N, CA, C, O and the ligand as a Tripos MOL2 file, in Angstrom:
@<TRIPOS>MOLECULE
protein
  273   271    69     0     0
PROTEIN
NO_CHARGES

@<TRIPOS>ATOM
      1 N           8.6600    5.1560   17.1150 N.3       1 MET1
      2 CA          7.5380    4.9410   16.1230 C.3       1 MET1
      3 C           8.1190    4.5680   14.7970 C.2       1 MET1
      4 O           7.6690    5.0490   13.7580 O.2       1 MET1
      5 N           9.1310    3.7020   14.8160 N.am      2 THR2
      6 CA          9.5480    3.1950   13.5720 C.3       2 THR2
      7 C           8.9970    1.8350   13.2740 C.2       2 THR2
      8 O           8.7080    1.0670   14.1920 O.2       2 THR2
      9 N           8.8420    1.5150   11.9950 N.am      3 TYR3
     10 CA          8.3090    0.1810   11.6050 C.3       3 TYR3
     11 C           9.4790   -0.8860   11.5480 C.2       3 TYR3
     12 O           9.2510   -2.0880   11.4080 O.2       3 TYR3
     13 N          10.6410   -0.3970   11.6570 N.am      4 TYR4
     14 CA         11.7300   -1.2800   11.4270 C.3       4 TYR4
     15 C          12.6650   -1.3720   12.6390 C.2       4 TYR4
     16 O          13.7760   -0.8450   12.6770 O.2       4 TYR4
     17 N          12.1220   -2.0760   13.6050 N.am      5 GLN5
     18 CA         12.8310   -2.0530   14.8650 C.3       5 GLN5
     19 C          14.1490   -2.8190   14.8930 C.2       5 GLN5
     20 O          15.0430   -2.5260   15.6870 O.2       5 GLN5
     21 N          14.2460   -3.8080   14.0050 N.am      6 ASP6
     22 CA         15.4290   -4.5710   13.9410 C.3       6 ASP6
     23 C          15.5650   -5.1980   12.4960 C.2       6 ASP6
     24 O          14.6820   -5.0650   11.6480 O.2       6 ASP6
     25 N          16.6960   -5.8660   12.2920 N.am      7 ASP7
     26 CA         16.9880   -6.3330   10.9850 C.3       7 ASP7
     27 C          16.1710   -7.5000   10.5500 C.2       7 ASP7
     28 O          16.2260   -7.9040    9.3890 O.2       7 ASP7
     29 N          15.3590   -8.0880   11.5200 N.am      8 HIS8
     30 CA         14.6930   -9.2880   11.1810 C.3       8 HIS8
     31 C          13.1880   -8.9700   10.8610 C.2       8 HIS8
     32 O          12.4060   -9.8540   10.5090 O.2       8 HIS8
     33 N          12.8280   -7.6330   11.0070 N.am      9 SER9
     34 CA         11.4480   -7.2320   10.7530 C.3       9 SER9
     35 C          11.2650   -6.5210    9.4800 C.2       9 SER9
     36 O          10.3760   -5.6820    9.3400 O.2       9 SER9
     37 N          12.1300   -6.8550    8.5050 N.am     10 ASP10
     38 CA         12.0670   -6.1300    7.2730 C.3      10 ASP10
     39 C          11.1440   -6.7750    6.2500 C.2      10 ASP10
     40 O          11.1280   -6.3610    5.0910 O.2      10 ASP10
     41 N          10.3870   -7.7680    6.6500 N.am     11 ARG11
     42 CA          9.3770   -8.2800    5.7200 C.3      11 ARG11
     43 C           8.1470   -7.3490    5.7460 C.2      11 ARG11
     44 O           7.1380   -7.6620    6.3780 O.2      11 ARG11
     45 N           8.2390   -6.3090    5.1160 N.am     12 CYS12
     46 CA          7.2470   -5.2950    5.1420 C.3      12 CYS12
     47 C           6.4100   -5.3190    3.7900 C.2      12 CYS12
     48 O           6.7100   -6.0510    2.8470 O.2      12 CYS12
     49 N           5.4050   -4.5030    3.7900 N.am     13 GLU13
     50 CA          4.4980   -4.5550    2.7030 C.3      13 GLU13
     51 C           5.1010   -4.0490    1.3380 C.2      13 GLU13
     52 O           4.5270   -4.2370    0.2660 O.2      13 GLU13
     53 N           6.2710   -3.4090    1.4590 N.am     14 PHE14
     54 CA          6.8240   -2.8150    0.3260 C.3      14 PHE14
     55 C           7.9170   -3.8020   -0.2910 C.2      14 PHE14
     56 O           8.6640   -3.4380   -1.1990 O.2      14 PHE14
     57 N           7.9520   -5.0230    0.2470 N.am     15 GLU15
     58 CA          8.8510   -5.9510   -0.3430 C.3      15 GLU15
     59 C           8.0880   -7.2320   -0.7160 C.2      15 GLU15
     60 O           8.3470   -8.3270   -0.2180 O.2      15 GLU15
     61 N           7.2010   -7.0280   -1.5600 N.am     16 ARG16
     62 CA          6.3230   -8.1580   -1.9620 C.3      16 ARG16
     63 C           7.0190   -9.0840   -2.9110 C.2      16 ARG16
     64 O           7.4750   -8.6650   -3.9750 O.2      16 ARG16
     65 N           7.1110  -10.3740   -2.5310 N.am     17 PRO17
     66 CA          7.7870  -11.3290   -3.4170 C.3      17 PRO17
     67 C           7.0140  -11.3500   -4.6680 C.2      17 PRO17
     68 O           5.7840  -11.3730   -4.6920 O.2      17 PRO17
     69 N           7.8140  -11.3390   -5.7660 N.am     18 GLY18
     70 CA          7.1520  -11.4280   -7.0640 C.3      18 GLY18
     71 C           6.6570  -10.2450   -7.5890 C.2      18 GLY18
     72 O           6.1780  -10.2480   -8.7230 O.2      18 GLY18
     73 N           6.7120   -9.0950   -6.8320 N.am     19 SER19
     74 CA          6.2790   -7.8590   -7.3360 C.3      19 SER19
     75 C           7.2780   -7.2630   -8.2280 C.2      19 SER19
     76 O           8.3910   -7.7820   -8.3110 O.2      19 SER19
     77 N           6.9560   -6.1510   -8.9430 N.am     20 ASN20
     78 CA          7.8650   -5.5160   -9.7790 C.3      20 ASN20
     79 C           8.7060   -4.4920   -9.0690 C.2      20 ASN20
     80 O           9.3150   -3.6620   -9.7450 O.2      20 ASN20
     81 N           8.7860   -4.4870   -7.7820 N.am     21 SER21
     82 CA          9.5840   -3.5910   -7.0160 C.3      21 SER21
     83 C          10.9810   -3.6090   -7.3850 C.2      21 SER21
     84 O          11.5830   -4.6790   -7.4730 O.2      21 SER21
     85 N          11.5790   -2.4140   -7.6220 N.am     22 ALA22
     86 CA         13.0230   -2.2810   -7.9250 C.3      22 ALA22
     87 C          13.7790   -2.0990   -6.6920 C.2      22 ALA22
     88 O          15.0080   -2.0990   -6.7500 O.2      22 ALA22
     89 N          13.1690   -1.9430   -5.5800 N.am     23 LEU23
     90 CA         13.9630   -1.6020   -4.4170 C.3      23 LEU23
     91 C          14.6910   -2.7370   -3.9080 C.2      23 LEU23
     92 O          14.2470   -3.8830   -3.9760 O.2      23 LEU23
     93 N          15.9190   -2.4040   -3.3460 N.am     24 ARG24
     94 CA         16.7940   -3.4290   -2.7680 C.3      24 ARG24
     95 C          16.1140   -3.8540   -1.4760 C.2      24 ARG24
     96 O          15.4040   -3.0720   -0.8440 O.2      24 ARG24
     97 N          16.3320   -5.0380   -1.1160 N.am     25 ALA25
     98 CA         15.9470   -5.4980    0.2640 C.3      25 ALA25
     99 C          16.8050   -4.9420    1.2740 C.2      25 ALA25
    100 O          18.0190   -4.8690    1.0830 O.2      25 ALA25
    101 N          16.2500   -4.5350    2.3600 N.am     26 ALA26
    102 CA         17.0180   -3.9790    3.4330 C.3      26 ALA26
    103 C          17.8130   -5.0260    4.2240 C.2      26 ALA26
    104 O          17.2630   -6.0760    4.5560 O.2      26 ALA26
    105 N          19.0200   -4.7840    4.5160 N.am     27 THR27
    106 CA         19.7700   -5.6140    5.3310 C.3      27 THR27
    107 C          20.4590   -4.8980    6.4430 C.2      27 THR27
    108 O          20.3390   -3.6780    6.5470 O.2      27 THR27
    109 N          21.1940   -5.6160    7.3040 N.am     28 TYR28
    110 CA         21.8420   -4.8720    8.3950 C.3      28 TYR28
    111 C          22.8780   -3.9020    7.8310 C.2      28 TYR28
    112 O          23.1330   -2.8510    8.4180 O.2      28 TYR28
    113 N          23.4520   -4.2440    6.7340 N.am     29 ARG29
    114 CA         24.4870   -3.3110    6.0750 C.3      29 ARG29
    115 C          23.8490   -2.3190    5.2620 C.2      29 ARG29
    116 O          24.4980   -1.3320    4.9150 O.2      29 ARG29
    117 N          22.6400   -2.4650    4.9150 N.am     30 ASN30
    118 CA         21.9370   -1.6160    3.9850 C.3      30 ASN30
    119 C          20.5150   -1.2650    4.5100 C.2      30 ASN30
    120 O          19.4950   -1.6000    3.9070 O.2      30 ASN30
    121 N          20.5210   -0.5890    5.6380 N.am     31 PRO31
    122 CA         19.2170   -0.3240    6.2870 C.3      31 PRO31
    123 C          18.3010    0.5440    5.5520 C.2      31 PRO31
    124 O          18.7440    1.4740    4.8790 O.2      31 PRO31
    125 N          17.0670    0.3030    5.6370 N.am     32 ARG32
    126 CA         16.0480    1.1420    4.9570 C.3      32 ARG32
    127 C          15.7000    2.2710    5.8990 C.2      32 ARG32
    128 O          14.7390    2.2200    6.6660 O.2      32 ARG32
    129 N          16.5640    3.3320    5.7960 N.am     33 ASN33
    130 CA         16.5030    4.4010    6.7590 C.3      33 ASN33
    131 C          16.4590    5.7170    6.0610 C.2      33 ASN33
    132 O          16.6270    6.7380    6.7280 O.2      33 ASN33
    133 N          16.2520    5.7820    4.8000 N.am     34 LEU34
    134 CA         16.2820    7.0370    4.0380 C.3      34 LEU34
    135 C          14.8590    7.4190    3.5700 C.2      34 LEU34
    136 O          14.0560    6.5310    3.2850 O.2      34 LEU34
    137 N          14.5540    8.6630    3.4900 N.am     35 PRO35
    138 CA         13.2680    9.1280    2.9650 C.3      35 PRO35
    139 C          13.1810    8.9430    1.4940 C.2      35 PRO35
    140 O          14.1870    8.9950    0.7870 O.2      35 PRO35
    141 N          12.0070    8.7300    1.0320 N.am     36 CYS36
    142 CA         11.6790    8.7690   -0.4610 C.3      36 CYS36
    143 C          11.8870   10.1690   -0.9320 C.2      36 CYS36
    144 O          11.3610   11.1090   -0.3370 O.2      36 CYS36
    145 N          12.6890   10.3440   -2.0520 N.am     37 PRO37
    146 CA         12.8840   11.7530   -2.5260 C.3      37 PRO37
    147 C          11.7160   12.3650   -3.1830 C.2      37 PRO37
    148 O          11.6560   13.5660   -3.4430 O.2      37 PRO37
    149 N          10.7350   11.4590   -3.4600 N.am     38 GLN38
    150 CA          9.4930   12.0560   -4.1250 C.3      38 GLN38
    151 C           8.3620   12.3530   -3.1760 C.2      38 GLN38
    152 O           7.8010   13.4470   -3.2420 O.2      38 GLN38
    153 N           8.0160   11.4980   -2.3480 N.am     39 CYS39
    154 CA          6.9030   11.7220   -1.3310 C.3      39 CYS39
    155 C           7.3890   12.0440   -0.0150 C.2      39 CYS39
    156 O           6.6140   12.4220    0.8630 O.2      39 CYS39
    157 N           8.7600   11.9030    0.1930 N.am     40 GLU40
    158 CA          9.4110   12.2220    1.5040 C.3      40 GLU40
    159 C           8.8990   11.4290    2.6350 C.2      40 GLU40
    160 O           9.0110   11.8620    3.7820 O.2      40 GLU40
    161 N           8.3540   10.3110    2.3880 N.am     41 ALA41
    162 CA          7.9940    9.3820    3.4360 C.3      41 ALA41
    163 C           9.2780    8.8460    4.0490 C.2      41 ALA41
    164 O          10.2050    8.5110    3.3120 O.2      41 ALA41
    165 N           9.3670    8.7510    5.3950 N.am     42 PRO42
    166 CA         10.5520    8.3250    6.0260 C.3      42 PRO42
    167 C          10.7540    6.8460    5.9180 C.2      42 PRO42
    168 O           9.7980    6.0800    5.8000 O.2      42 PRO42
    169 N          12.0270    6.4370    5.9600 N.am     43 ASN43
    170 CA         12.4320    5.0210    6.0550 C.3      43 ASN43
    171 C          11.8480    4.1930    4.8830 C.2      43 ASN43
    172 O          11.3160    3.0970    5.0580 O.2      43 ASN43
    173 N          11.9840    4.7920    3.6790 N.am     44 ARG44
    174 CA         11.4370    4.1170    2.4910 C.3      44 ARG44
    175 C          12.6270    3.5100    1.6310 C.2      44 ARG44
    176 O          12.4320    2.5130    0.9360 O.2      44 ARG44
    177 N          13.7880    4.0990    1.6900 N.am     45 LEU45
    178 CA         14.8060    3.6520    0.7520 C.3      45 LEU45
    179 C          16.0660    3.2850    1.5480 C.2      45 LEU45
    180 O          16.3390    3.8160    2.6250 O.2      45 LEU45
    181 N          16.8270    2.3320    0.9470 N.am     46 THR46
    182 CA         18.1540    1.9640    1.5060 C.3      46 THR46
    183 C          19.1750    2.8870    0.7900 C.2      46 THR46
    184 O          18.8440    3.5660   -0.1810 O.2      46 THR46
    185 N          20.4530    2.8870    1.3150 N.am     47 PRO47
    186 CA         21.4450    3.6860    0.6760 C.3      47 PRO47
    187 C          21.6960    3.1080   -0.7920 C.2      47 PRO47
    188 O          22.0620    3.8850   -1.6740 O.2      47 PRO47
    189 N          21.5170    1.8360   -1.0450 N.am     48 ALA48
    190 CA         21.6240    1.2950   -2.3870 C.3      48 ALA48
    191 C          20.5930    1.8470   -3.2500 C.2      48 ALA48
    192 O          20.8790    2.1770   -4.4010 O.2      48 ALA48
    193 N          19.3750    1.9790   -2.7700 N.am     49 ASP49
    194 CA         18.2450    2.5630   -3.4770 C.3      49 ASP49
    195 C          18.5440    3.9720   -3.9080 C.2      49 ASP49
    196 O          18.3050    4.3740   -5.0470 O.2      49 ASP49
    197 N          19.0710    4.7030   -2.9640 N.am     50 ARG50
    198 CA         19.3650    6.1230   -3.1990 C.3      50 ARG50
    199 C          20.3650    6.2970   -4.2220 C.2      50 ARG50
    200 O          20.2740    7.1930   -5.0610 O.2      50 ARG50
    201 N          21.3540    5.4390   -4.1830 N.am     51 ARG51
    202 CA         22.4890    5.6090   -5.1740 C.3      51 ARG51
    203 C          21.8630    5.3660   -6.5800 C.2      51 ARG51
    204 O          22.3450    5.9430   -7.5540 O.2      51 ARG51
    205 N          20.8020    4.5280   -6.7070 N.am     52 ARG52
    206 CA         20.2310    4.3390   -8.0040 C.3      52 ARG52
    207 C          19.1090    5.3130   -8.2210 C.2      52 ARG52
    208 O          18.3460    5.1880   -9.1780 O.2      52 ARG52
    209 N          18.9990    6.2970   -7.3300 N.am     53 HIS53
    210 CA         17.8740    7.3320   -7.5900 C.3      53 HIS53
    211 C          16.4610    6.7550   -7.5960 C.2      53 HIS53
    212 O          15.5820    7.2640   -8.2920 O.2      53 HIS53
    213 N          16.2430    5.6840   -6.8150 N.am     54 TYR54
    214 CA         14.9400    5.0680   -6.7610 C.3      54 TYR54
    215 C          14.0170    5.9730   -5.9020 C.2      54 TYR54
    216 O          14.4510    6.8450   -5.1490 O.2      54 TYR54
    217 N          12.6700    5.6790   -6.0890 N.am     55 VAL55
    218 CA         11.6970    6.2690   -5.2190 C.3      55 VAL55
    219 C          11.0230    5.0210   -4.6250 C.2      55 VAL55
    220 O          11.2640    3.8900   -5.0470 O.2      55 VAL55
    221 N          10.1490    5.2910   -3.6030 N.am     56 CYS56
    222 CA          9.5250    4.1270   -2.8860 C.3      56 CYS56
    223 C           8.5590    3.4000   -3.9260 C.2      56 CYS56
    224 O           8.2690    3.9030   -5.0110 O.2      56 CYS56
    225 N           8.1400    2.2910   -3.5280 N.am     57 ASP57
    226 CA          7.1890    1.4830   -4.3870 C.3      57 ASP57
    227 C           5.8830    2.1850   -4.6930 C.2      57 ASP57
    228 O           5.2930    2.0630   -5.7670 O.2      57 ASP57
    229 N           5.4550    2.9540   -3.6450 N.am     58 GLU58
    230 CA          4.1870    3.6990   -3.9740 C.3      58 GLU58
    231 C           4.3070    4.7700   -5.0080 C.2      58 GLU58
    232 O           3.4280    4.9470   -5.8520 O.2      58 GLU58
    233 N           5.4540    5.5220   -4.9370 N.am     59 CYS59
    234 CA          5.7600    6.5170   -5.9790 C.3      59 CYS59
    235 C           6.0390    5.8120   -7.2760 C.2      59 CYS59
    236 O           5.6290    6.2950   -8.3320 O.2      59 CYS59
    237 N           6.7200    4.6870   -7.2410 N.am     60 ALA60
    238 CA          7.0540    4.0350   -8.5000 C.3      60 ALA60
    239 C           5.8700    3.6330   -9.2110 C.2      60 ALA60
    240 O           5.8180    3.7700  -10.4340 O.2      60 ALA60
    241 N           4.7670    3.0750   -8.4520 N.am     61 ASP61
    242 CA          3.5290    2.6840   -8.9930 C.3      61 ASP61
    243 C           2.8670    3.9050   -9.6950 C.2      61 ASP61
    244 O           2.3490    3.8200  -10.8090 O.2      61 ASP61
    245 N           2.9270    5.0700   -8.9440 N.am     62 ILE62
    246 CA          2.2140    6.2820   -9.5110 C.3      62 ILE62
    247 C           2.9590    6.7390  -10.7390 C.2      62 ILE62
    248 O           2.3520    7.1430  -11.7310 O.2      62 ILE62
    249 N           4.3380    6.6750  -10.6720 N.am     63 ASN63
    250 CA          5.0770    7.1560  -11.8390 C.3      63 ASN63
    251 C           4.9330    6.2220  -13.0660 C.2      63 ASN63
    252 O           5.1550    6.6260  -14.2070 O.2      63 ASN63
    253 N           4.5570    4.9750  -12.7840 N.am     64 GLU64
    254 CA          4.3880    3.9980  -13.8990 C.3      64 GLU64
    255 C           2.9520    3.9200  -14.3170 C.2      64 GLU64
    256 O           2.6080    3.0270  -15.0910 O.2      64 GLU64
    257 N           2.0590    4.8250  -13.8420 N.am     65 GLY65
    258 CA          0.7500    4.9400  -14.2880 C.3      65 GLY65
    259 C          -0.2380    4.1230  -13.4870 C.2      65 GLY65
    260 O          -1.3250    3.8210  -13.9790 O.2      65 GLY65
    261 N           0.1110    3.7570  -12.2650 N.am     66 GLY66
    262 CA         -0.8520    3.0930  -11.3990 C.3      66 GLY66
    263 C          -0.7530    1.5530  -11.3720 C.2      66 GLY66
    264 O          -1.0820    0.9350  -10.3600 O.2      66 GLY66
    265 N          -0.3050    0.9420  -12.4630 N.am     67 GLY67
    266 CA         -0.1290   -0.5160  -12.4510 C.3      67 GLY67
    267 C          -1.4010   -1.2120  -12.2840 C.2      67 GLY67
    268 O          -2.1180   -1.4710  -13.2500 O.2      67 GLY67
    269 N          -1.7240   -1.5490  -10.9820 N.am     68 TYR68
    270 CA         -2.8480   -2.4140  -10.7230 C.3      68 TYR68
    271 C          -4.1210   -1.6020  -10.7010 C.2      68 TYR68
    272 O          -5.2020   -2.1540  -10.4950 O.2      68 TYR68
    273 ZN          7.6920    7.7780   -2.3570 Zn       69 ZN69
@<TRIPOS>BOND
     1     1     2 1
     2     2     3 1
     3     3     4 2
     4     3     5 am
     5     5     6 1
     6     6     7 1
     7     7     8 2
     8     7     9 am
     9     9    10 1
    10    10    11 1
    11    11    12 2
    12    11    13 am
    13    13    14 1
    14    14    15 1
    15    15    16 2
    16    15    17 am
    17    17    18 1
    18    18    19 1
    19    19    20 2
    20    19    21 am
    21    21    22 1
    22    22    23 1
    23    23    24 2
    24    23    25 am
    25    25    26 1
    26    26    27 1
    27    27    28 2
    28    27    29 am
    29    29    30 1
    30    30    31 1
    31    31    32 2
    32    31    33 am
    33    33    34 1
    34    34    35 1
    35    35    36 2
    36    35    37 am
    37    37    38 1
    38    38    39 1
    39    39    40 2
    40    39    41 am
    41    41    42 1
    42    42    43 1
    43    43    44 2
    44    43    45 am
    45    45    46 1
    46    46    47 1
    47    47    48 2
    48    47    49 am
    49    49    50 1
    50    50    51 1
    51    51    52 2
    52    51    53 am
    53    53    54 1
    54    54    55 1
    55    55    56 2
    56    55    57 am
    57    57    58 1
    58    58    59 1
    59    59    60 2
    60    59    61 am
    61    61    62 1
    62    62    63 1
    63    63    64 2
    64    63    65 am
    65    65    66 1
    66    66    67 1
    67    67    68 2
    68    67    69 am
    69    69    70 1
    70    70    71 1
    71    71    72 2
    72    71    73 am
    73    73    74 1
    74    74    75 1
    75    75    76 2
    76    75    77 am
    77    77    78 1
    78    78    79 1
    79    79    80 2
    80    79    81 am
    81    81    82 1
    82    82    83 1
    83    83    84 2
    84    83    85 am
    85    85    86 1
    86    86    87 1
    87    87    88 2
    88    87    89 am
    89    89    90 1
    90    90    91 1
    91    91    92 2
    92    91    93 am
    93    93    94 1
    94    94    95 1
    95    95    96 2
    96    95    97 am
    97    97    98 1
    98    98    99 1
    99    99   100 2
   100    99   101 am
   101   101   102 1
   102   102   103 1
   103   103   104 2
   104   103   105 am
   105   105   106 1
   106   106   107 1
   107   107   108 2
   108   107   109 am
   109   109   110 1
   110   110   111 1
   111   111   112 2
   112   111   113 am
   113   113   114 1
   114   114   115 1
   115   115   116 2
   116   115   117 am
   117   117   118 1
   118   118   119 1
   119   119   120 2
   120   119   121 am
   121   121   122 1
   122   122   123 1
   123   123   124 2
   124   123   125 am
   125   125   126 1
   126   126   127 1
   127   127   128 2
   128   127   129 am
   129   129   130 1
   130   130   131 1
   131   131   132 2
   132   131   133 am
   133   133   134 1
   134   134   135 1
   135   135   136 2
   136   135   137 am
   137   137   138 1
   138   138   139 1
   139   139   140 2
   140   139   141 am
   141   141   142 1
   142   142   143 1
   143   143   144 2
   144   143   145 am
   145   145   146 1
   146   146   147 1
   147   147   148 2
   148   147   149 am
   149   149   150 1
   150   150   151 1
   151   151   152 2
   152   151   153 am
   153   153   154 1
   154   154   155 1
   155   155   156 2
   156   155   157 am
   157   157   158 1
   158   158   159 1
   159   159   160 2
   160   159   161 am
   161   161   162 1
   162   162   163 1
   163   163   164 2
   164   163   165 am
   165   165   166 1
   166   166   167 1
   167   167   168 2
   168   167   169 am
   169   169   170 1
   170   170   171 1
   171   171   172 2
   172   171   173 am
   173   173   174 1
   174   174   175 1
   175   175   176 2
   176   175   177 am
   177   177   178 1
   178   178   179 1
   179   179   180 2
   180   179   181 am
   181   181   182 1
   182   182   183 1
   183   183   184 2
   184   183   185 am
   185   185   186 1
   186   186   187 1
   187   187   188 2
   188   187   189 am
   189   189   190 1
   190   190   191 1
   191   191   192 2
   192   191   193 am
   193   193   194 1
   194   194   195 1
   195   195   196 2
   196   195   197 am
   197   197   198 1
   198   198   199 1
   199   199   200 2
   200   199   201 am
   201   201   202 1
   202   202   203 1
   203   203   204 2
   204   203   205 am
   205   205   206 1
   206   206   207 1
   207   207   208 2
   208   207   209 am
   209   209   210 1
   210   210   211 1
   211   211   212 2
   212   211   213 am
   213   213   214 1
   214   214   215 1
   215   215   216 2
   216   215   217 am
   217   217   218 1
   218   218   219 1
   219   219   220 2
   220   219   221 am
   221   221   222 1
   222   222   223 1
   223   223   224 2
   224   223   225 am
   225   225   226 1
   226   226   227 1
   227   227   228 2
   228   227   229 am
   229   229   230 1
   230   230   231 1
   231   231   232 2
   232   231   233 am
   233   233   234 1
   234   234   235 1
   235   235   236 2
   236   235   237 am
   237   237   238 1
   238   238   239 1
   239   239   240 2
   240   239   241 am
   241   241   242 1
   242   242   243 1
   243   243   244 2
   244   243   245 am
   245   245   246 1
   246   246   247 1
   247   247   248 2
   248   247   249 am
   249   249   250 1
   250   250   251 1
   251   251   252 2
   252   251   253 am
   253   253   254 1
   254   254   255 1
   255   255   256 2
   256   255   257 am
   257   257   258 1
   258   258   259 1
   259   259   260 2
   260   259   261 am
   261   261   262 1
   262   262   263 1
   263   263   264 2
   264   263   265 am
   265   265   266 1
   266   266   267 1
   267   267   268 2
   268   267   269 am
   269   269   270 1
   270   270   271 1
   271   271   272 2
@<TRIPOS>SUBSTRUCTURE
     1 MET1         2 RESIDUE 1 A MET
     2 THR2         6 RESIDUE 1 A THR
     3 TYR3        10 RESIDUE 1 A TYR
     4 TYR4        14 RESIDUE 1 A TYR
     5 GLN5        18 RESIDUE 1 A GLN
     6 ASP6        22 RESIDUE 1 A ASP
     7 ASP7        26 RESIDUE 1 A ASP
     8 HIS8        30 RESIDUE 1 A HIS
     9 SER9        34 RESIDUE 1 A SER
    10 ASP10       38 RESIDUE 1 A ASP
    11 ARG11       42 RESIDUE 1 A ARG
    12 CYS12       46 RESIDUE 1 A CYS
    13 GLU13       50 RESIDUE 1 A GLU
    14 PHE14       54 RESIDUE 1 A PHE
    15 GLU15       58 RESIDUE 1 A GLU
    16 ARG16       62 RESIDUE 1 A ARG
    17 PRO17       66 RESIDUE 1 A PRO
    18 GLY18       70 RESIDUE 1 A GLY
    19 SER19       74 RESIDUE 1 A SER
    20 ASN20       78 RESIDUE 1 A ASN
    21 SER21       82 RESIDUE 1 A SER
    22 ALA22       86 RESIDUE 1 A ALA
    23 LEU23       90 RESIDUE 1 A LEU
    24 ARG24       94 RESIDUE 1 A ARG
    25 ALA25       98 RESIDUE 1 A ALA
    26 ALA26      102 RESIDUE 1 A ALA
    27 THR27      106 RESIDUE 1 A THR
    28 TYR28      110 RESIDUE 1 A TYR
    29 ARG29      114 RESIDUE 1 A ARG
    30 ASN30      118 RESIDUE 1 A ASN
    31 PRO31      122 RESIDUE 1 A PRO
    32 ARG32      126 RESIDUE 1 A ARG
    33 ASN33      130 RESIDUE 1 A ASN
    34 LEU34      134 RESIDUE 1 A LEU
    35 PRO35      138 RESIDUE 1 A PRO
    36 CYS36      142 RESIDUE 1 A CYS
    37 PRO37      146 RESIDUE 1 A PRO
    38 GLN38      150 RESIDUE 1 A GLN
    39 CYS39      154 RESIDUE 1 A CYS
    40 GLU40      158 RESIDUE 1 A GLU
    41 ALA41      162 RESIDUE 1 A ALA
    42 PRO42      166 RESIDUE 1 A PRO
    43 ASN43      170 RESIDUE 1 A ASN
    44 ARG44      174 RESIDUE 1 A ARG
    45 LEU45      178 RESIDUE 1 A LEU
    46 THR46      182 RESIDUE 1 A THR
    47 PRO47      186 RESIDUE 1 A PRO
    48 ALA48      190 RESIDUE 1 A ALA
    49 ASP49      194 RESIDUE 1 A ASP
    50 ARG50      198 RESIDUE 1 A ARG
    51 ARG51      202 RESIDUE 1 A ARG
    52 ARG52      206 RESIDUE 1 A ARG
    53 HIS53      210 RESIDUE 1 A HIS
    54 TYR54      214 RESIDUE 1 A TYR
    55 VAL55      218 RESIDUE 1 A VAL
    56 CYS56      222 RESIDUE 1 A CYS
    57 ASP57      226 RESIDUE 1 A ASP
    58 GLU58      230 RESIDUE 1 A GLU
    59 CYS59      234 RESIDUE 1 A CYS
    60 ALA60      238 RESIDUE 1 A ALA
    61 ASP61      242 RESIDUE 1 A ASP
    62 ILE62      246 RESIDUE 1 A ILE
    63 ASN63      250 RESIDUE 1 A ASN
    64 GLU64      254 RESIDUE 1 A GLU
    65 GLY65      258 RESIDUE 1 A GLY
    66 GLY66      262 RESIDUE 1 A GLY
    67 GLY67      266 RESIDUE 1 A GLY
    68 TYR68      270 RESIDUE 1 A TYR
    69 ZN69       273 GROUP 0 **** ****
């Protein structure tokens, strides 16, 4: 029940081109397999994101006041 079956299916709704997302794009060396530290949703962050103490885009939007 994962949304990320392989490295070619990472075009997900959380990587919107042109968005203000700070998250790193998932790659085969940097899989999006870590939970968000804020909402604990699984498979939201990559190891690079975690090193930067990021949260998922949904939480980032909430933390930034809703945005849209
Ligand atoms: Zn989150």
